[in-house]
VODO-193831 format. One line per field, with one value per residue (C-alpha): residue number from 0; residue in three letters; x, y, z. Coordinates in Angstrom, 1 decimal, always signed. Example, Ala and Ser with C-alpha at 12.3 -4.5 7.8 and 13.67 -1.06 7.14 Angstrom:
2
resi: 0|1
resn: ALA|SER
east: +12.3|+13.7
north: -4.5|-1.1
up: +7.8|+7.1
END
This chain:
318
resi: 0|1|2|3|4|5|6|7|8|9|10|11|12|13|14|15|16|17|18|19|20|21|22|23|24|25|26|27|28|29|30|31|32|33|34|35|36|37|38|39|40|41|42|43|44|45|46|47|48|49|50|51|52|53|54|55|56|57|58|59|60|61|62|63|64|65|66|67|68|69|70|71|72|73|74|75|76|77|78|79|80|81|82|83|84|85|86|87|88|89|90|91|92|93|94|95|96|97|98|99|100|101|102|103|104|105|106|107|108|109|110|111|112|113|114|115|116|117|118|119|120|121|122|123|124|125|126|127|128|129|130|131|132|133|134|135|136|137|138|139|140|141|142|143|144|145|146|147|148|149|150|151|152|153|154|155|156|157|158|159|160|161|162|163|164|165|166|167|168|169|170|171|172|173|174|175|176|177|178|179|180|181|182|183|184|185|186|187|188|189|190|191|192|193|194|195|196|197|198|199|200|201|202|203|204|205|206|207|208|209|210|211|212|213|214|215|216|217|218|219|220|221|222|223|224|225|226|227|228|229|230|231|232|233|234|235|236|237|238|239|240|241|242|243|244|245|246|247|248|249|250|251|252|253|254|255|256|257|258|259|260|261|262|263|264|265|266|267|268|269|270|271|272|273|274|275|276|277|278|279|280|281|282|283|284|285|286|287|288|289|290|291|292|293|294|295|296|297|298|299|300|301|302|303|304|305|306|307|308|309|310|311|312|313|314|315|316|317
resn: MET|ARG|MET|LYS|LEU|LEU|ASN|PRO|ALA|LEU|PHE|PHE|PHE|PHE|MET|PHE|PHE|PRO|CYS|SER|ARG|SER|CYS|ASN|SER|ASN|ASP|LYS|THR|THR|LEU|LEU|LYS|ILE|LYS|LYS|SER|LEU|ASN|ASN|PRO|GLN|ILE|LEU|ASN|SER|TRP|ASP|PRO|LYS|THR|ASP|CYS|CYS|THR|ASN|TRP|THR|GLY|VAL|VAL|CYS|THR|HIS|ARG|ARG|ILE|THR|GLY|LEU|THR|ILE|SER|ALA|GLY|ASP|VAL|VAL|GLY|GLN|ILE|ALA|GLU|GLU|ILE|GLY|ASP|LEU|THR|ASP|LEU|VAL|ILE|LEU|ASP|LEU|SER|SER|LEU|SER|ARG|LEU|ARG|GLY|THR|ILE|PRO|ARG|SER|ILE|THR|LYS|LEU|LYS|ASN|LEU|VAL|TYR|LEU|ARG|PHE|ARG|ILE|THR|GLU|LEU|SER|GLY|PRO|VAL|PRO|ASP|TYR|ILE|SER|GLN|LEU|GLN|ASN|VAL|THR|PHE|LEU|ASP|LEU|SER|PHE|ASN|ARG|PHE|ASN|GLY|SER|ILE|PRO|GLY|SER|ILE|SER|GLN|MET|HIS|ARG|LEU|GLU|THR|ILE|GLN|LEU|SER|HIS|ASN|LYS|LEU|THR|GLY|SER|ILE|PRO|GLU|SER|PHE|GLY|SER|PHE|ALA|GLY|LYS|ILE|PRO|LYS|LEU|TYR|LEU|GLY|GLU|ILE|PRO|LYS|SER|LEU|SER|LYS|THR|ASN|PHE|ASN|THR|VAL|SER|LEU|SER|GLY|ASN|ASN|PHE|GLY|GLY|ASP|ALA|SER|MET|PHE|PHE|GLY|HIS|ASN|LYS|THR|THR|VAL|ARG|LEU|ASP|LEU|SER|ARG|ASN|ASN|PHE|HIS|PHE|ASP|LEU|SER|LYS|VAL|LYS|LEU|ALA|LYS|SER|LEU|VAL|SER|LEU|ASP|LEU|SER|HIS|ASN|ARG|VAL|PHE|GLY|GLU|LEU|PRO|LEU|GLU|LEU|THR|LYS|LEU|GLN|LEU|ASN|GLN|PHE|ASN|ILE|SER|PHE|ASN|ARG|LEU|CYS|GLY|SER|ILE|PRO|GLN|GLY|GLY|LEU|ILE|GLN|ASN|PHE|GLU|VAL|TYR|GLU|PHE|SER|ASN|ASN|LEU|CYS|LEU|CYS|GLY|ALA|PRO|LEU|LYS|ARG|CYS
east: +135.0|+136.6|+134.3|+133.2|+134.6|+132.4|+131.6|+133.8|+130.8|+129.2|+132.5|+132.3|+128.6|+129.4|+132.4|+130.5|+127.3|+128.9|+127.2|+124.8|+124.0|+120.6|+118.9|+115.3|+113.0|+111.0|+114.2|+115.4|+112.1|+112.5|+116.0|+114.8|+112.1|+114.8|+117.0|+114.0|+113.3|+116.9|+116.4|+118.5|+121.9|+125.1|+126.6|+123.8|+124.4|+125.3|+121.7|+120.6|+117.4|+118.9|+121.7|+121.7|+121.6|+123.6|+126.5|+126.9|+125.1|+127.2|+126.7|+124.5|+125.4|+123.3|+123.0|+121.1|+119.6|+118.2|+119.7|+121.4|+123.6|+122.9|+125.4|+125.0|+127.6|+129.6|+127.5|+125.4|+122.1|+119.0|+115.8|+114.4|+114.5|+111.8|+109.1|+109.9|+113.2|+111.1|+110.5|+114.1|+113.3|+116.6|+118.8|+121.5|+123.4|+121.9|+124.3|+123.3|+126.1|+127.9|+124.9|+124.6|+121.3|+119.4|+116.4|+113.2|+112.6|+113.2|+110.2|+108.1|+108.5|+112.0|+110.4|+109.9|+113.7|+113.7|+117.1|+118.9|+122.1|+124.0|+122.1|+123.9|+122.3|+125.3|+126.2|+122.9|+120.1|+117.7|+115.6|+112.6|+112.5|+114.4|+111.3|+110.2|+109.5|+113.2|+113.3|+111.4|+114.6|+115.6|+118.5|+120.5|+123.8|+125.2|+123.1|+124.6|+122.4|+125.2|+125.8|+122.3|+119.5|+117.4|+115.6|+113.5|+114.3|+115.8|+113.1|+113.5|+112.5|+116.0|+117.1|+114.9|+117.0|+118.7|+121.4|+122.7|+126.5|+127.0|+124.7|+125.9|+123.6|+126.1|+126.0|+122.3|+119.9|+118.6|+117.2|+115.4|+116.4|+118.3|+115.7|+115.7|+115.5|+119.1|+120.1|+119.1|+119.5|+117.7|+120.9|+124.6|+125.6|+126.4|+129.0|+127.0|+127.8|+124.9|+118.1|+119.0|+120.8|+118.7|+120.2|+119.6|+122.6|+124.8|+124.0|+125.4|+129.0|+129.6|+132.9|+132.5|+130.3|+130.0|+127.2|+129.1|+127.5|+124.0|+122.2|+122.0|+122.1|+122.1|+124.4|+126.6|+128.7|+127.1|+129.3|+132.3|+133.2|+136.1|+134.4|+133.6|+135.6|+134.9|+137.7|+136.5|+134.2|+133.2|+130.6|+131.8|+129.7|+126.7|+125.3|+126.4|+126.8|+128.5|+131.4|+134.4|+136.3|+133.6|+133.8|+135.9|+137.7|+137.8|+141.4|+140.7|+140.1|+142.4|+140.2|+138.3|+136.7|+134.5|+135.1|+132.4|+130.1|+129.5|+131.6|+133.0|+135.2|+138.8|+140.7|+141.0|+144.5|+143.5|+144.1|+147.9|+147.4|+145.6|+147.2|+145.4|+146.0|+143.3|+142.2|+140.3|+138.5|+138.5|+135.6|+134.2|+134.1|+137.0|+139.3|+142.4|+145.8|+146.3|+147.7|+151.3|+152.6|+151.6|+150.7|+148.7|+151.4|+151.9|+148.7|+148.5|+147.5|+144.3|+143.0|+142.9|+141.9|+138.9|+138.1|+137.5|+140.8|+142.8|+146.6|+149.8|+151.6|+151.0|+149.1|+150.6|+151.9|+149.3
north: +13.3|+15.7|+16.3|+19.8|+21.3|+23.2|+26.7|+29.2|+31.3|+28.4|+27.8|+31.4|+31.0|+28.2|+30.1|+33.1|+31.2|+28.3|+25.1|+25.8|+23.3|+21.8|+21.3|+22.1|+19.3|+19.3|+19.1|+16.2|+14.3|+14.9|+13.5|+10.4|+9.8|+10.2|+7.7|+5.2|+5.7|+4.6|+1.5|+2.8|+2.3|+1.8|+5.1|+6.9|+5.1|+8.4|+9.6|+8.6|+10.2|+10.5|+12.8|+16.3|+16.2|+19.4|+18.2|+14.5|+13.4|+12.5|+14.8|+17.3|+21.0|+23.5|+27.3|+28.9|+25.4|+24.8|+22.3|+24.0|+21.2|+17.5|+15.2|+11.4|+9.7|+6.5|+4.1|+1.0|+2.8|+0.9|+3.0|+6.1|+9.9|+10.6|+13.1|+14.6|+16.0|+19.1|+19.8|+20.8|+24.3|+25.9|+23.6|+25.4|+22.2|+18.8|+16.1|+12.5|+10.9|+7.5|+5.6|+2.7|+1.5|+4.7|+4.3|+5.9|+9.5|+13.0|+13.9|+16.9|+18.1|+19.2|+22.3|+23.6|+24.0|+27.6|+28.4|+25.6|+26.7|+23.4|+20.2|+17.0|+13.6|+11.8|+8.1|+6.6|+4.5|+7.4|+7.1|+8.5|+11.8|+14.8|+16.6|+19.9|+21.2|+21.2|+24.6|+26.0|+26.0|+29.5|+29.9|+26.8|+27.7|+24.1|+21.3|+17.8|+14.9|+12.9|+9.2|+8.1|+6.4|+9.4|+9.0|+11.0|+14.6|+17.5|+19.9|+23.3|+25.1|+24.5|+27.4|+29.6|+28.9|+32.3|+31.7|+28.5|+28.4|+24.7|+21.9|+18.3|+15.8|+13.4|+9.6|+9.1|+7.5|+10.8|+11.0|+13.4|+17.0|+19.4|+22.2|+25.2|+27.4|+26.3|+28.8|+31.7|+31.1|+33.5|+34.3|+34.0|+31.2|+28.2|+25.4|+22.7|+19.1|+17.4|+13.8|+16.4|+19.5|+22.6|+25.2|+27.9|+26.6|+28.1|+31.5|+30.5|+30.7|+28.0|+27.7|+24.0|+21.5|+17.8|+15.7|+12.4|+9.0|+9.6|+8.8|+12.3|+12.3|+14.7|+17.6|+19.0|+21.3|+24.4|+23.9|+24.8|+28.2|+30.6|+33.2|+30.8|+30.8|+27.2|+25.6|+22.0|+20.1|+16.5|+14.9|+11.4|+8.2|+9.5|+9.2|+12.6|+12.7|+15.7|+16.5|+17.5|+18.9|+21.7|+23.0|+25.9|+25.4|+27.9|+28.9|+28.5|+24.8|+22.7|+19.6|+17.9|+14.4|+13.2|+9.5|+6.9|+8.8|+8.8|+11.9|+11.8|+13.8|+14.8|+16.4|+20.2|+21.6|+24.1|+21.2|+21.8|+25.4|+24.4|+24.0|+20.7|+18.7|+16.2|+14.8|+11.7|+11.1|+7.3|+5.1|+7.4|+7.4|+9.8|+9.5|+11.1|+12.2|+13.3|+16.9|+17.1|+19.6|+21.2|+18.9|+16.4|+13.8|+13.8|+11.8|+8.0|+5.7|+4.6|+8.1|+8.0|+4.3|+2.6|+5.1|+4.4|+5.4|+7.8|+7.6|+9.4|+9.8|+8.6|+6.0|+4.1|+6.0|+7.0
up: +104.0|+106.4|+109.4|+110.3|+113.4|+115.9|+114.7|+116.5|+117.3|+119.1|+121.0|+122.4|+123.1|+125.6|+126.9|+127.9|+129.0|+130.8|+132.0|+134.9|+137.6|+138.5|+135.1|+134.5|+135.6|+132.3|+130.3|+132.5|+131.9|+128.2|+128.1|+129.9|+127.3|+124.6|+126.4|+126.5|+122.8|+122.1|+124.3|+127.2|+125.5|+127.5|+126.3|+128.2|+131.5|+133.1|+132.5|+135.9|+137.1|+140.6|+139.3|+137.9|+134.0|+133.7|+135.7|+135.2|+131.9|+128.9|+125.8|+127.7|+127.8|+129.9|+130.0|+132.9|+133.8|+130.3|+127.9|+125.0|+123.6|+123.0|+121.4|+121.2|+119.0|+118.4|+120.4|+120.1|+119.9|+118.7|+118.2|+116.8|+117.4|+120.0|+119.2|+122.6|+121.1|+120.1|+123.8|+124.3|+122.9|+124.1|+122.0|+120.0|+119.0|+118.2|+117.0|+116.6|+114.6|+114.0|+115.3|+112.9|+114.3|+114.7|+112.4|+111.4|+110.1|+111.3|+113.5|+112.8|+116.4|+115.5|+114.0|+117.6|+118.0|+116.9|+118.6|+116.8|+115.0|+114.4|+113.3|+112.4|+111.8|+110.2|+109.7|+110.8|+109.3|+109.2|+106.1|+104.2|+102.4|+103.7|+105.2|+103.8|+107.3|+108.2|+106.5|+109.4|+111.4|+110.3|+112.6|+111.5|+109.9|+109.6|+108.3|+107.9|+106.8|+105.1|+105.2|+105.9|+103.9|+102.9|+99.6|+97.2|+96.1|+98.0|+99.2|+97.5|+100.7|+102.1|+100.0|+102.2|+105.3|+105.1|+107.6|+106.2|+105.6|+105.0|+103.6|+103.6|+101.9|+100.3|+100.5|+100.7|+98.2|+96.9|+93.4|+91.1|+90.5|+92.6|+93.2|+90.9|+94.0|+94.8|+92.1|+94.4|+98.1|+100.4|+102.4|+101.6|+99.2|+101.4|+100.9|+99.1|+99.9|+98.4|+89.2|+86.8|+87.8|+87.3|+84.9|+87.5|+89.4|+86.6|+88.1|+91.5|+92.5|+95.1|+97.0|+97.6|+95.9|+96.9|+95.5|+95.8|+96.4|+95.2|+92.0|+90.4|+86.6|+83.6|+82.8|+85.6|+83.4|+85.0|+88.0|+85.8|+84.3|+84.0|+86.1|+89.0|+92.2|+93.1|+95.1|+95.6|+93.2|+94.0|+91.7|+92.1|+92.2|+90.4|+86.9|+85.4|+81.6|+79.9|+77.6|+79.7|+76.7|+76.4|+80.0|+81.2|+84.5|+87.3|+88.1|+91.8|+91.6|+93.9|+94.2|+91.3|+91.6|+88.7|+89.2|+88.7|+86.3|+82.5|+81.7|+78.1|+75.7|+76.2|+79.1|+78.7|+78.5|+81.3|+83.7|+83.5|+84.8|+88.0|+91.5|+92.1|+95.3|+94.6|+91.2|+90.1|+86.7|+86.9|+85.7|+83.1|+79.2|+78.6|+75.6|+74.0|+75.2|+78.8|+78.8|+79.8|+82.2|+85.5|+88.3|+86.3|+86.0|+89.8|+90.3|+90.4|+87.5|+89.3|+89.3|+85.4|+85.1|+83.6|+80.8|+77.2|+75.6|+77.7|+77.0|+77.9|+81.2|+83.8|+81.6|+78.6|+75.6|+73.0
END
């Protein structure tokens, strides 16, 4: 999955409110507690209590002596997220990613971070349900909880985070239904990177949908439609079950991945009219002749493989 770059608005935030020296003593104490909860990992060796945390500490950004950014990533960290994380009340960015031994759950104290805009817990061993109280972070625009071990259902209250622009929940152990409330977000419609799919989603016109790597099931045909403006649709590695021959494809689609599901029927002729740069329907229950024309024959054999009885280029003749 392509990783999200820092929001340009946040870049300018730190440009106009640059790092200030001599960090707040309470913030410094909190960071040292966080370091201890992570068993004092080597990547945080620069967090020396004898030095200034705004000047010398890895992953720390300050504004007017208060900590506004905290990034800890790609290190051998063993531990949990400290409850004290909620005491860094000026945080705008919180990014804990690529920490393969970060375990436990998201602490409730995170709800005290009312200024948070960018929240990423990605590629960790964090588990348990995605907490309902995360919706109290009403200023968050980017929420990435992908590639973890979260289980259970997605809390419907996330749809009430009215400033959300992107949600990434893919590659967890989520089950159950996607909330009905996702059919009507409180703010602008976010990019959705996420079990039965609620019919209310048919009313929502997402630009990007990624539900890959979970165990969602049922009918996902509501993500299709002539009147949609969806650009990227990734439903791969789930348990979706619907007739592909009956869906209408958005003309805007450039990326479609339905691999590793239970999708059946034949391939719609409309596929030949799309400007696809990514396409994969492997490991399903599709049958019939592959439509000829357009860009379809540009894709590899493996992207059509392991279906019931698909035939025609690039596969064998019918």
